Backbone as JSON, one array per atom type, in Angstrom:
{
  "sequence": "XXXXXXXXXXXXXXXXXXXXXXXXXXXXXXXXXXXXXXXXXXXXXXXXXXXXXXXXXXXXXXXXXXXXXXXXXXXXXXXXXXXXXXXXXXXXXXXXXXXXXXXXXXXXXXXXXXXXXXXXXXXXXXXXXXXXXXXXXXXXXXXXXXXXXXXXXXXXXXXXXXXXXXXXXXXXXXXXXXXXXXXXXXXXXXXXXXXXXXXXXXXXXXXXXXXXXXXXXXXXXXXXXXXXXXXXXXXXXXXXXXXXXXXXXXXXXXXXXXXXXXXXXXXXXXXXXXXXXXXXXXXXXXXXXXXXXXXXXX",
  "N": [[-15.99, 26.69, 28.19], [-14.7, 26.59, 25.07], [-13.11, 25.81, 22.04], [-11.63, 27.32, 21.19], [-10.34, 28.94, 22.9], [-8.49, 26.53, 24.34], [-6.78, 26.64, 22.06], [-5.33, 28.88, 21.79], [-4.41, 28.43, 24.74], [-2.89, 26.4, 24.24], [-0.66, 27.78, 22.2], [0.42, 29.83, 23.39], [1.57, 29.08, 25.48], [3.77, 27.18, 24.08], [4.65, 29.83, 22.84], [5.79, 30.98, 25.2], [4.46, 33.86, 25.55], [2.0, 36.37, 25.95], [1.79, 38.18, 23.7], [2.69, 37.78, 21.39], [1.98, 34.89, 21.17], [-0.47, 35.86, 20.23], [0.29, 37.15, 17.62], [0.18, 35.15, 16.65], [-2.17, 34.24, 16.3], [-3.48, 36.25, 14.98], [-5.07, 38.03, 16.98], [-6.04, 40.76, 18.65], [-3.85, 40.96, 22.29], [-5.59, 41.43, 24.21], [-8.25, 39.78, 23.68], [-7.01, 37.41, 23.68], [-5.91, 36.92, 26.42], [-8.03, 37.54, 27.81], [-9.03, 35.62, 27.02], [-7.73, 33.45, 27.83], [-8.22, 33.8, 30.38], [-11.34, 33.7, 31.49], [-10.76, 31.09, 30.72], [-9.13, 30.24, 32.89], [-10.55, 31.17, 35.32], [-13.39, 29.74, 34.9], [-12.02, 26.9, 35.57], [-10.94, 27.34, 37.73], [-8.44, 27.78, 38.22], [-5.35, 28.58, 38.14], [-3.58, 29.06, 34.63], [-1.87, 30.2, 34.22], [1.71, 32.02, 35.18], [1.89, 35.3, 35.2], [3.92, 38.04, 33.6], [6.66, 40.55, 32.97], [8.14, 38.75, 31.28], [6.9, 37.31, 30.49], [4.98, 34.32, 30.17], [3.97, 31.71, 32.45], [3.92, 28.45, 31.93], [2.05, 27.35, 35.41], [2.29, 24.58, 37.82], [-0.2, 23.24, 38.21], [-1.05, 24.6, 35.72], [0.72, 23.18, 33.57], [-0.36, 20.6, 33.27], [-3.14, 21.15, 32.03], [-2.65, 22.22, 30.09], [-1.28, 20.06, 28.71], [-3.39, 18.1, 28.73], [-4.99, 19.86, 27.07], [-4.04, 20.29, 25.19], [-3.77, 16.75, 23.78], [-6.63, 17.03, 23.55], [-6.43, 18.27, 21.42], [-5.04, 17.89, 19.21], [-6.52, 15.35, 19.12], [-8.36, 16.38, 17.82], [-7.96, 17.54, 14.97], [-7.15, 15.46, 14.03], [-9.64, 14.15, 13.9], [-10.44, 16.57, 11.76], [-9.1, 15.52, 10.24], [-9.79, 13.23, 9.67], [-12.15, 13.47, 8.29], [-11.6, 15.04, 6.44], [-10.23, 13.63, 4.28], [-12.31, 11.04, 4.34], [-14.23, 12.67, 2.45], [-12.5, 13.1, 0.68], [-11.21, 10.54, 0.04], [-14.18, 9.54, -1.24], [-14.98, 10.98, -3.44], [-13.07, 10.31, -4.66], [-11.19, 9.11, -8.21], [-9.77, 6.29, -8.81], [-7.1, 4.92, -10.67], [-5.15, 2.02, -11.07], [-3.12, -0.37, -12.63], [-1.66, -3.42, -13.5], [-0.08, -6.87, -12.81], [-1.14, -9.92, -13.72], [-0.8, -11.97, -11.71], [-0.56, -10.23, -9.09], [-3.5, -9.75, -8.54], [-5.9, -10.71, -7.89], [-5.6, -10.44, -5.02], [-5.93, -7.58, -5.11], [-8.13, -7.37, -5.78], [-9.39, -7.78, -3.45], [-9.07, -5.7, -1.73], [-9.94, -3.71, -3.03], [-12.69, -4.28, -2.67], [-12.63, -3.72, -0.42], [-12.18, -0.67, 0.07], [-14.76, 0.0, -1.51], [-16.19, -0.33, 0.22], [-16.29, 1.41, 2.07], [-16.22, 3.59, 1.06], [-18.79, 3.98, -1.01], [-18.88, 6.26, -3.14], [-16.25, 5.83, -4.77], [-14.26, 5.69, -7.41], [-13.51, 3.41, -9.49], [-10.48, 1.42, -11.2], [-8.94, -1.14, -13.13], [-6.57, -2.99, -14.31], [-5.71, -5.12, -16.19], [-2.12, -5.71, -17.58], [0.9, -6.46, -19.4], [4.59, -5.95, -17.83], [5.96, -4.04, -18.76], [4.43, -2.52, -20.01], [2.96, -1.59, -17.88], [4.45, 0.2, -16.15], [4.88, 1.97, -18.22], [2.21, 3.05, -18.31], [1.95, 4.26, -15.66], [3.98, 5.72, -15.74], [3.24, 7.42, -18.29], [1.1, 8.65, -17.03], [-1.41, 7.55, -17.23], [-2.09, 5.77, -15.08], [-2.52, 6.16, -11.84], [-1.42, 4.34, -9.7], [0.96, 1.21, -9.9], [1.22, -2.08, -10.04], [3.56, -4.61, -10.43], [6.36, -6.98, -10.46], [9.52, -7.7, -9.95], [12.9, -8.23, -9.71], [15.4, -6.09, -7.62], [17.44, -5.89, -9.18], [17.11, -4.54, -11.73], [14.91, -3.12, -11.02], [16.58, -0.69, -11.26], [16.88, -0.01, -12.95], [14.09, 1.34, -14.25], [14.37, 4.83, -14.74], [12.14, 8.1, -12.97], [10.06, 6.93, -12.34], [8.97, 6.36, -8.75], [9.75, 3.28, -6.51], [8.27, 1.53, -4.61], [8.72, -1.83, -2.27], [7.04, -4.49, -1.9], [6.58, -7.15, -0.91], [8.78, -10.32, -0.67], [8.29, -11.95, -3.53], [8.29, -15.12, -4.05], [8.67, -17.97, -6.38], [6.6, -20.41, -7.51], [5.22, -23.42, -8.16], [2.39, -24.03, -10.06], [0.68, -27.22, -10.57], [-1.42, -29.96, -12.23], [-3.45, -31.86, -10.39], [-3.32, -34.05, -11.09], [-1.34, -34.59, -11.85], [2.35, -36.26, -12.46], [4.23, -35.2, -10.05], [2.52, -33.58, -8.35], [3.18, -34.86, -5.25], [5.05, -34.28, -4.38], [7.06, -31.78, -1.88], [8.34, -29.7, -1.95], [9.98, -28.56, -5.41], [12.21, -28.71, -7.28], [15.15, -27.88, -10.05], [15.92, -29.46, -11.01], [13.45, -31.33, -11.28], [11.87, -30.77, -13.69], [12.81, -31.18, -15.15], [11.27, -33.41, -17.59], [9.23, -31.95, -18.09], [6.71, -29.84, -19.63], [5.79, -25.82, -20.28], [3.51, -24.16, -19.81], [3.18, -20.57, -19.52], [2.39, -17.56, -18.18], [3.63, -14.15, -20.62], [5.4, -12.34, -19.33], [7.83, -10.4, -18.1], [10.23, -11.93, -15.83], [9.39, -13.66, -15.54], [9.32, -14.98, -17.86], [12.48, -14.83, -18.59], [13.17, -15.62, -16.55], [12.74, -18.76, -16.48], [13.9, -19.26, -19.51], [16.67, -19.03, -18.05], [16.89, -21.28, -16.8], [17.9, -23.0, -18.94], [18.12, -25.32, -22.41], [16.63, -27.17, -21.92], [14.51, -26.94, -21.17], [11.31, -27.02, -22.34], [8.45, -24.86, -23.22], [5.31, -25.08, -24.17], [3.04, -22.96, -24.88], [3.63, -19.32, -24.01], [0.63, -16.71, -22.68], [-1.43, -14.05, -22.17], [-3.43, -14.1, -21.0], [-4.83, -15.32, -18.09], [-6.94, -17.45, -17.76], [-6.84, -19.26, -19.86], [-4.21, -19.95, -19.68], [-3.94, -21.32, -16.69], [-6.02, -23.77, -17.19], [-5.0, -25.11, -19.08], [-2.86, -27.01, -17.28], [-4.43, -27.68, -15.8], [-5.99, -29.23, -17.21], [-3.54, -30.94, -17.76], [-1.51, -30.84, -19.13], [0.05, -29.49, -18.72], [2.37, -27.03, -17.2], [3.33, -24.59, -15.26], [4.35, -21.79, -14.06], [4.44, -18.83, -11.5], [4.64, -16.29, -9.03], [3.87, -17.43, -5.27], [1.49, -15.93, -4.16], [0.5, -14.95, -6.02], [-1.49, -17.42, -6.96], [-3.26, -17.2, -5.12], [-6.64, -17.44, -4.06], [-7.14, -17.99, -6.57], [-9.94, -19.72, -8.29], [-9.51, -22.56, -9.45], [-7.64, -23.44, -7.66], [-8.57, -22.97, -5.99], [-10.78, -25.39, -5.07], [-8.64, -27.41, -5.07], [-7.42, -28.83, -7.91], [-5.73, -27.36, -9.05], [-2.96, -27.52, -7.95], [-0.34, -25.12, -6.05], [3.21, -25.57, -5.79], [6.09, -25.3, -4.09], [8.97, -23.6, -5.5], [11.97, -24.07, -5.76], [14.48, -22.27, -5.98], [17.74, -21.56, -7.34], [20.63, -19.61, -7.86], [19.93, -17.61, -8.34], [18.66, -13.95, -8.74], [16.15, -13.21, -5.99], [13.16, -12.29, -6.73], [10.59, -9.4, -6.29], [7.3, -8.22, -5.48], [6.09, -5.1, -6.24], [5.25, -1.45, -5.68], [4.71, 0.85, -7.77], [4.75, 4.51, -8.21], [4.12, 7.32, -10.5], [8.26, 9.54, -10.26], [6.95, 12.62, -11.3], [4.46, 12.63, -10.59], [2.36, 13.79, -7.69], [1.55, 11.28, -5.35], [-2.21, 10.44, -5.05], [-4.18, 10.27, -2.51], [-5.93, 9.04, -2.36], [-4.38, 6.64, -3.45], [-2.12, 6.74, -1.82], [-3.62, 5.45, 0.11], [-4.41, 3.24, -0.19], [-2.18, 1.87, -1.88], [-0.83, 1.21, 1.07], [-3.17, -0.59, 2.41], [-2.56, -2.34, 0.86], [-0.84, -3.59, 1.5], [-0.8, -4.59, 3.84], [-2.46, -6.38, 3.51], [-1.09, -8.16, 2.38], [1.15, -8.92, 4.73], [-0.32, -10.4, 5.92], [-1.08, -12.75, 4.67], [1.92, -13.93, 5.02]],
  "CA": [[-15.15, 26.4, 28.21], [-14.37, 26.11, 23.98], [-11.62, 24.87, 21.16], [-10.4, 28.8, 21.09], [-9.48, 29.41, 24.22], [-7.56, 25.22, 24.34], [-6.31, 26.76, 21.43], [-4.57, 30.18, 22.64], [-3.16, 28.25, 26.24], [-1.81, 25.88, 23.29], [-0.58, 28.67, 21.62], [0.98, 30.63, 24.76], [2.69, 27.37, 26.39], [4.89, 27.18, 23.14], [5.4, 30.45, 22.69], [6.37, 31.95, 26.31], [4.71, 35.3, 25.84], [0.94, 36.57, 25.46], [2.32, 39.19, 22.79], [3.91, 36.62, 20.4], [0.73, 34.43, 20.56], [-1.87, 37.38, 19.74], [0.3, 38.04, 16.18], [0.54, 34.44, 15.37], [-3.5, 34.18, 16.33], [-4.15, 37.32, 14.48], [-6.23, 38.16, 17.26], [-5.23, 41.39, 20.44], [-3.15, 40.61, 23.23], [-6.03, 41.93, 25.42], [-8.56, 39.8, 23.17], [-6.3, 36.52, 23.67], [-5.81, 37.07, 27.68], [-9.39, 37.88, 27.89], [-10.15, 34.61, 27.03], [-6.95, 32.17, 28.85], [-8.77, 34.25, 32.06], [-11.88, 32.99, 31.72], [-11.11, 29.54, 30.99], [-8.99, 29.57, 34.55], [-11.96, 31.1, 36.14], [-13.87, 28.76, 34.85], [-11.88, 26.41, 35.55], [-11.0, 27.41, 39.6], [-7.34, 27.38, 38.67], [-4.05, 29.54, 37.55], [-2.85, 28.32, 34.43], [-0.14, 30.39, 33.44], [2.5, 33.11, 35.67], [2.11, 36.57, 33.94], [5.15, 38.86, 34.3], [7.11, 41.16, 32.28], [9.56, 38.72, 30.61], [6.13, 36.21, 29.34], [4.05, 33.8, 30.4], [5.25, 30.26, 32.17], [2.46, 28.04, 33.0], [1.91, 27.13, 36.41], [1.93, 23.35, 37.96], [-2.08, 22.93, 37.04], [-1.63, 24.62, 34.1], [1.29, 22.32, 32.52], [-0.96, 19.56, 33.48], [-3.81, 21.67, 31.78], [-1.81, 22.55, 28.9], [-1.61, 18.39, 28.17], [-4.66, 17.82, 28.64], [-5.77, 20.66, 26.37], [-3.23, 19.05, 23.57], [-4.9, 15.87, 23.56], [-7.69, 17.38, 22.53], [-6.95, 20.03, 19.78], [-4.63, 16.56, 18.47], [-7.55, 14.43, 18.56], [-9.48, 17.55, 16.92], [-7.56, 18.22, 14.35], [-6.79, 13.98, 13.46], [-10.78, 14.22, 13.83], [-11.18, 17.1, 11.06], [-8.43, 15.39, 8.78], [-10.56, 11.99, 9.14], [-13.27, 14.19, 7.82], [-11.96, 15.45, 4.79], [-9.72, 11.93, 4.01], [-13.41, 10.31, 4.01], [-14.31, 13.09, 1.43], [-11.23, 13.02, -0.61], [-11.59, 9.09, -1.03], [-15.24, 9.31, -1.99], [-14.65, 11.6, -4.46], [-11.88, 10.08, -5.61], [-10.91, 8.51, -9.04], [-8.21, 5.41, -8.77], [-6.78, 4.25, -11.77], [-4.39, 0.82, -11.09], [-2.4, -1.28, -13.62], [-0.6, -4.55, -12.91], [0.6, -7.59, -13.91], [-1.93, -10.53, -13.36], [-0.68, -11.88, -10.24], [-2.1, -10.59, -7.75], [-4.53, -9.26, -8.71], [-6.94, -11.48, -6.57], [-5.76, -9.25, -3.56], [-6.2, -6.69, -5.41], [-9.82, -7.4, -5.77], [-10.04, -7.38, -1.99], [-8.7, -4.25, -1.51], [-10.79, -2.95, -3.27], [-14.45, -4.25, -2.57], [-12.92, -3.29, 1.14], [-12.96, 0.52, 0.03], [-15.67, 0.24, -1.88], [-17.55, -0.47, 0.98], [-16.22, 2.12, 3.15], [-16.17, 4.66, 0.46], [-19.67, 3.83, -1.55], [-18.78, 7.22, -4.18], [-15.39, 6.06, -4.71], [-14.7, 5.0, -8.36], [-11.4, 2.17, -9.07], [-10.42, 0.97, -12.64], [-8.25, -2.14, -12.44], [-5.9, -2.98, -15.71], [-4.6, -6.58, -16.15], [-1.23, -5.69, -18.45], [2.26, -6.73, -18.84], [5.49, -5.46, -17.19], [5.77, -2.5, -20.01], [2.43, -0.88, -20.36], [1.83, -1.17, -16.51], [5.32, 0.88, -16.31], [4.51, 3.02, -19.34], [1.08, 3.68, -18.22], [2.14, 4.81, -14.33], [5.12, 6.65, -16.13], [1.98, 8.43, -18.99], [-0.13, 9.32, -16.12], [-2.73, 6.6, -17.15], [-2.67, 5.06, -14.47], [-2.57, 6.05, -10.63], [-0.21, 3.84, -9.21], [1.58, 0.01, -10.89], [2.26, -3.22, -9.76], [4.95, -5.17, -11.34], [6.83, -7.99, -10.13], [10.95, -7.84, -10.96], [14.27, -7.87, -9.33], [16.26, -5.0, -7.3], [18.52, -5.1, -10.38], [15.63, -4.3, -12.38], [14.19, -1.79, -10.45], [17.14, 0.66, -10.95], [16.62, 0.69, -15.03], [13.95, 2.66, -14.56], [13.66, 6.33, -14.25], [11.34, 8.79, -12.97], [9.12, 6.48, -11.38], [8.88, 5.74, -7.92], [9.14, 2.13, -6.53], [8.1, 0.07, -3.15], [8.48, -2.78, -2.23], [5.81, -5.18, -1.21], [6.39, -8.63, -1.0], [9.17, -12.03, -1.68], [7.23, -13.36, -4.69], [8.76, -16.84, -4.25], [8.42, -18.59, -7.49], [6.64, -21.94, -7.31], [4.96, -23.95, -10.21], [1.53, -24.93, -10.74], [0.6, -28.51, -11.72], [-2.57, -30.59, -12.41], [-3.77, -32.96, -9.07], [-3.4, -35.66, -11.63], [0.78, -34.76, -12.62], [3.64, -36.65, -10.76], [4.71, -33.84, -9.39], [1.76, -33.45, -7.64], [3.24, -35.49, -4.53], [6.14, -33.22, -3.81], [6.71, -30.62, -1.04], [9.29, -28.61, -3.38], [10.37, -28.81, -7.02], [13.68, -28.16, -8.22], [14.87, -27.59, -11.4], [15.63, -31.38, -11.93], [12.01, -32.54, -11.34], [11.05, -30.12, -14.33], [12.79, -31.82, -17.0], [10.58, -33.79, -18.62], [7.77, -30.77, -18.31], [6.43, -28.91, -20.51], [5.13, -25.47, -19.2], [3.06, -22.55, -20.45], [3.57, -19.48, -19.97], [2.31, -15.63, -18.68], [4.46, -13.64, -20.95], [5.83, -11.92, -18.05], [9.55, -10.49, -18.28], [10.13, -11.84, -15.33], [9.01, -14.9, -16.11], [10.45, -15.82, -19.0], [13.39, -14.35, -17.69], [13.94, -17.31, -14.93], [12.97, -19.9, -17.87], [15.3, -18.83, -20.06], [17.84, -19.01, -16.77], [16.61, -22.66, -16.92], [18.07, -23.66, -20.32], [17.26, -25.17, -23.49], [15.89, -28.11, -21.57], [12.91, -26.18, -20.97], [9.78, -26.92, -23.53], [7.5, -24.17, -23.18], [3.9, -25.19, -24.59], [2.5, -21.93, -25.33], [2.88, -17.82, -23.68], [-0.14, -16.21, -22.83], [-0.97, -13.43, -21.33], [-4.92, -15.04, -20.6], [-4.67, -16.54, -17.27], [-7.84, -18.77, -17.36], [-6.16, -19.89, -20.94], [-3.02, -21.07, -18.6], [-5.05, -22.61, -15.76], [-6.57, -24.47, -18.26], [-3.65, -26.01, -19.96], [-2.26, -26.84, -16.65], [-5.72, -28.75, -15.32], [-5.92, -30.68, -17.39], [-2.61, -31.71, -17.43], [-1.33, -30.8, -20.44], [1.18, -28.87, -18.52], [2.65, -27.18, -15.51], [2.96, -23.15, -14.94], [5.92, -20.71, -12.77], [4.03, -18.16, -11.14], [4.43, -16.54, -7.49], [3.18, -18.0, -4.31], [-0.06, -15.27, -4.1], [-0.53, -15.35, -7.67], [-2.38, -18.51, -7.01], [-4.57, -17.39, -4.34], [-8.02, -17.28, -4.67], [-7.79, -19.25, -7.78], [-11.41, -21.33, -7.58], [-9.55, -23.64, -9.84], [-6.57, -23.56, -6.64], [-9.18, -23.61, -4.08], [-11.01, -26.65, -5.57], [-8.28, -28.52, -5.12], [-7.56, -28.76, -8.97], [-4.18, -26.84, -9.3], [-1.88, -27.24, -6.38], [0.92, -24.32, -6.01], [4.26, -26.3, -4.65], [7.11, -24.03, -3.89], [10.51, -24.03, -6.3], [13.7, -23.58, -4.93], [15.59, -21.37, -6.26], [19.52, -21.21, -6.74], [21.99, -18.59, -8.23], [18.78, -16.82, -9.34], [18.25, -13.44, -8.18], [14.25, -13.13, -5.67], [11.21, -11.21, -7.57], [9.87, -8.96, -5.44], [6.42, -7.72, -5.96], [6.73, -4.02, -6.33], [4.22, -0.63, -6.37], [5.09, 1.61, -8.95], [3.76, 5.26, -8.91], [5.03, 7.9, -10.98], [8.36, 10.73, -10.06], [6.51, 13.65, -11.47], [3.14, 12.81, -9.81], [2.49, 13.49, -6.22], [0.21, 9.64, -5.21], [-3.16, 10.84, -4.53], [-4.57, 10.15, -1.36], [-6.19, 7.49, -2.13], [-3.67, 5.88, -3.92], [-1.08, 6.41, -1.17], [-4.44, 4.56, 0.74], [-4.52, 1.4, -1.6], [-1.01, 1.1, -1.51], [-0.89, 1.18, 2.5], [-3.73, -1.13, 2.75], [-2.2, -3.93, -0.11], [0.76, -3.96, 2.04], [-1.25, -4.87, 5.54], [-3.41, -7.8, 3.12], [-0.11, -9.37, 2.05], [1.52, -9.76, 5.19], [-1.21, -11.08, 6.9], [-0.76, -13.57, 4.05], [3.26, -14.37, 5.51]],
  "C": [[-15.17, 25.65, 26.34], [-13.11, 25.45, 23.23], [-10.84, 26.41, 20.89], [-10.04, 29.14, 21.83], [-8.54, 28.36, 24.63], [-6.85, 25.58, 23.19], [-5.13, 28.32, 21.45], [-3.67, 29.63, 23.67], [-2.43, 27.25, 24.97], [-0.57, 27.15, 23.01], [0.6, 29.6, 22.56], [1.73, 29.81, 25.21], [3.73, 27.89, 24.98], [5.17, 27.74, 23.18], [6.44, 30.98, 23.95], [5.44, 32.85, 26.14], [2.66, 35.28, 24.9], [1.05, 36.71, 23.8], [2.34, 38.58, 21.59], [2.37, 35.09, 20.25], [-0.52, 34.7, 19.9], [-1.63, 37.14, 18.55], [0.51, 36.69, 16.21], [-1.61, 33.55, 15.44], [-3.41, 34.95, 15.54], [-5.71, 37.78, 15.63], [-5.44, 39.52, 18.63], [-4.95, 40.27, 21.45], [-4.36, 40.67, 24.02], [-7.18, 40.61, 25.14], [-7.71, 38.48, 23.84], [-6.32, 36.05, 25.54], [-6.94, 36.97, 28.2], [-9.72, 36.65, 28.15], [-9.3, 33.27, 27.66], [-7.97, 33.04, 29.76], [-9.42, 33.7, 32.27], [-11.69, 31.65, 31.77], [-10.39, 29.12, 32.73], [-10.12, 29.82, 35.29], [-12.66, 30.11, 36.55], [-13.43, 27.0, 35.62], [-10.91, 25.92, 37.62], [-9.46, 27.74, 39.38], [-6.17, 27.96, 37.36], [-3.29, 29.09, 36.74], [-1.39, 28.7, 33.75], [0.83, 31.85, 34.82], [2.46, 34.45, 34.35], [3.54, 36.94, 34.4], [5.93, 39.68, 32.33], [7.8, 40.53, 30.96], [8.38, 37.51, 29.58], [5.62, 35.8, 30.51], [4.56, 32.44, 30.78], [4.23, 29.88, 33.23], [2.96, 27.33, 34.35], [2.26, 25.26, 37.01], [0.81, 22.69, 37.64], [-1.73, 23.2, 35.89], [-0.53, 23.37, 33.44], [0.41, 21.15, 32.64], [-2.63, 19.53, 32.64], [-3.5, 21.55, 30.23], [-1.78, 20.91, 27.95], [-2.14, 18.39, 28.08], [-5.48, 18.41, 27.12], [-4.32, 19.81, 24.36], [-3.85, 17.85, 23.22], [-5.9, 16.04, 22.52], [-7.99, 17.88, 21.55], [-6.01, 18.61, 19.41], [-5.54, 15.59, 17.68], [-8.95, 15.1, 17.36], [-9.12, 17.57, 15.95], [-7.36, 16.38, 13.39], [-8.69, 13.87, 12.92], [-11.45, 14.58, 12.35], [-10.22, 16.28, 9.7], [-8.72, 13.72, 8.27], [-11.63, 12.22, 7.88], [-13.23, 14.1, 6.38], [-10.99, 14.44, 3.81], [-11.38, 11.88, 3.57], [-14.35, 11.25, 2.79], [-13.76, 13.09, 0.35], [-11.57, 11.8, -1.27], [-12.89, 9.26, -1.36], [-15.63, 9.62, -3.06], [-13.51, 11.5, -5.5], [-12.41, 9.09, -6.89], [-9.33, 7.56, -8.85], [-8.07, 4.44, -9.93], [-5.42, 3.38, -11.56], [-4.35, -0.25, -12.67], [-1.53, -2.01, -13.49], [-0.36, -5.47, -13.65], [-0.22, -8.84, -13.29], [-1.56, -11.29, -11.83], [-0.8, -12.2, -8.58], [-3.11, -9.95, -7.77], [-6.11, -9.54, -8.2], [-6.98, -10.42, -5.02], [-5.95, -8.1, -4.12], [-7.28, -6.43, -5.4], [-10.54, -7.09, -4.33], [-9.97, -6.31, -1.64], [-9.48, -3.25, -2.13], [-11.69, -2.85, -3.45], [-13.88, -3.37, -0.87], [-13.5, -1.61, 1.24], [-13.51, 0.83, -0.97], [-16.58, 0.21, -0.45], [-17.61, 0.25, 2.23], [-16.64, 3.99, 2.72], [-17.27, 4.53, -1.24], [-19.07, 4.48, -3.05], [-17.33, 6.44, -4.75], [-15.62, 5.43, -6.19], [-13.2, 4.73, -8.98], [-12.04, 1.57, -10.81], [-9.55, -0.04, -12.38], [-8.36, -2.92, -13.95], [-5.16, -3.53, -16.02], [-3.86, -6.56, -17.91], [0.4, -6.06, -18.31], [3.16, -5.83, -18.12], [5.18, -3.64, -17.75], [5.22, -1.85, -19.5], [2.31, -1.0, -19.18], [3.17, -0.33, -16.27], [5.17, 2.54, -16.97], [3.17, 3.84, -19.33], [0.73, 4.25, -16.91], [3.07, 6.31, -14.79], [4.05, 8.33, -17.13], [1.62, 9.16, -17.98], [-2.05, 8.55, -16.46], [-3.31, 6.23, -16.29], [-1.81, 5.64, -13.13], [-0.99, 5.85, -9.62], [-0.49, 2.03, -10.05], [1.97, -0.59, -10.04], [2.83, -4.66, -10.49], [5.63, -6.09, -10.27], [8.72, -8.08, -11.01], [11.73, -7.99, -9.79], [14.89, -6.79, -9.21], [16.98, -4.84, -8.56], [17.81, -3.95, -11.18], [15.11, -3.25, -12.65], [15.07, -0.56, -11.26], [17.27, 0.84, -11.84], [16.03, 1.47, -15.48], [13.89, 4.23, -13.77], [12.62, 6.63, -13.91], [10.33, 7.98, -12.16], [9.06, 5.92, -10.06], [8.75, 4.3, -7.47], [9.09, 1.88, -4.63], [7.62, -0.85, -3.11], [7.63, -3.73, -1.64], [6.16, -6.6, -0.6], [7.53, -9.54, -1.87], [7.69, -11.94, -2.71], [7.78, -13.81, -5.03], [8.2, -17.73, -4.96], [7.74, -19.96, -7.0], [5.73, -22.21, -8.6], [3.24, -24.4, -9.4], [1.26, -26.15, -11.32], [-0.56, -29.21, -11.17], [-2.18, -31.31, -11.12], [-3.02, -34.15, -9.85], [-1.13, -35.22, -12.4], [1.65, -35.34, -11.7], [4.36, -36.01, -9.91], [3.88, -33.76, -8.51], [2.2, -33.51, -5.81], [3.96, -34.74, -3.55], [5.86, -31.91, -2.98], [7.21, -29.61, -1.45], [9.49, -29.09, -4.84], [12.13, -28.2, -6.79], [14.23, -28.58, -10.06], [15.23, -29.38, -11.39], [14.29, -31.95, -11.96], [11.37, -31.73, -12.54], [11.54, -30.61, -15.46], [12.2, -32.22, -17.98], [9.48, -32.78, -18.7], [7.24, -29.88, -19.03], [5.57, -27.44, -19.73], [4.0, -24.63, -20.55], [2.95, -21.54, -19.51], [3.45, -17.74, -19.57], [3.68, -14.78, -19.42], [4.25, -12.7, -20.65], [7.23, -11.73, -18.32], [10.46, -10.96, -17.39], [10.51, -13.59, -15.17], [9.55, -15.95, -16.99], [11.55, -15.54, -18.87], [14.07, -15.61, -17.33], [13.82, -18.33, -15.78], [13.86, -19.72, -19.13], [16.68, -19.07, -19.83], [17.88, -20.2, -16.58], [17.29, -23.89, -17.95], [17.53, -24.16, -21.09], [16.35, -26.17, -22.94], [14.3, -28.14, -21.44], [12.09, -26.64, -22.04], [8.94, -26.36, -22.85], [6.14, -24.54, -24.99], [4.1, -23.69, -25.69], [3.05, -20.77, -23.86], [1.26, -17.33, -23.95], [-0.06, -15.12, -21.84], [-2.99, -13.43, -20.64], [-4.25, -16.59, -18.76], [-5.38, -17.5, -16.8], [-6.86, -20.14, -18.91], [-4.84, -20.99, -20.33], [-3.84, -22.24, -17.96], [-5.79, -23.3, -16.36], [-6.17, -25.71, -18.4], [-3.11, -26.5, -18.69], [-3.34, -27.55, -15.76], [-5.99, -29.33, -15.56], [-4.78, -31.75, -18.07], [-1.48, -31.71, -18.23], [0.34, -30.57, -19.95], [1.98, -27.52, -17.49], [3.3, -25.27, -16.05], [3.71, -22.22, -13.81], [4.33, -19.59, -13.12], [4.02, -17.36, -8.85], [3.87, -16.8, -6.49], [1.5, -16.93, -4.45], [-0.22, -14.73, -4.88], [-2.15, -16.42, -8.1], [-3.6, -19.03, -6.08], [-6.1, -17.02, -4.23], [-8.7, -17.53, -5.95], [-9.26, -20.19, -7.27], [-10.77, -22.88, -8.47], [-8.1, -24.92, -8.73], [-7.24, -24.02, -5.15], [-9.9, -24.67, -4.15], [-10.73, -27.76, -5.14], [-7.3, -29.0, -6.26], [-5.79, -28.66, -9.58], [-3.66, -27.55, -7.89], [-0.67, -26.49, -7.24], [2.15, -25.17, -4.91], [5.11, -25.34, -4.55], [8.15, -24.29, -4.7], [11.66, -24.26, -5.61], [14.74, -23.97, -5.65], [16.92, -21.18, -6.46], [20.19, -20.44, -7.97], [21.37, -17.82, -9.29], [18.69, -15.57, -8.51], [16.0, -13.5, -7.85], [13.61, -12.26, -5.7], [10.82, -10.66, -6.39], [8.66, -8.08, -6.24], [6.31, -5.59, -5.66], [5.17, -2.48, -6.55], [4.69, -0.02, -6.61], [4.67, 3.4, -8.69], [4.68, 6.31, -9.72], [6.23, 9.63, -10.6], [7.28, 12.29, -9.82], [5.08, 14.42, -11.13], [2.96, 12.83, -8.81], [1.34, 12.5, -5.98], [-0.44, 10.7, -4.85], [-3.16, 10.5, -3.29], [-5.57, 9.11, -1.26], [-5.16, 6.2, -2.92], [-2.64, 5.21, -3.04], [-1.99, 5.05, 0.24], [-4.47, 3.35, 0.7], [-3.08, 1.14, -1.19], [-0.57, 0.57, -0.43], [-1.66, -0.76, 2.54], [-3.37, -2.95, 1.49], [-0.74, -4.71, 0.33], [0.22, -4.85, 4.03], [-2.39, -6.59, 5.0], [-2.13, -9.05, 3.08], [0.91, -9.54, 3.54], [1.17, -10.56, 6.04], [-0.86, -12.14, 6.26], [0.41, -14.71, 4.44], [3.12, -15.27, 6.54]]
}
């Protein structure tokens, strides 16, 4: 028994004809007939009943055909995985992202690097506008941004995939009067000073809170923002997942507290790719693993 014989059996079964099977396999009818006959002799059963009208599987033949299909499907998967491994090991993946999900991205990157030691990975933290521009121009293979569905509709030429609800949380020092609260409302923020990451969604949300909100400074430097929060100079806003794996949060020095939002559209974390450039295998696998990891956090 060999793989070619199983392929011939599958082709004859699907076409119902040795002639058509021979044509699609680019072999002679005699050749395919002989191969099937040899398999039948080896197994000691008749797989097909042959006639002028075609080839019909016998009762025993149906079982053999079913098993042959399983074997060939597994072989196809094996070949596909081998090809994918080679492609992944030779891949160069460029990622552009807002800072929030960086720690999660690094977890995914680490896992990929362990599986595919030769893969080349590059990640850059940018503001939302730059992330979208990087993907649109081809400087990045995939990007990750946070905004509402309404904002997504404004960006043509890009493909978005919704990953997770980006529930907003307030980051406060463990010494802050707010640290004892299980959740905070807009009223609780009345006397707070903010340090904010310079991201359109975060800035837009704070602006909707009104003139009473006191913004000390905005920055693209996460460490500076978290330092100000840790020293209890101010509080900050971010998505719940953006606080994960931050050393100050892990140590209990900075506490993320759920923010009760009202009359404001819930943001989502999206993966973004270009409609003009087909996503690479590496980019597709990365996004899939990102989704799996985020689902575990929920």
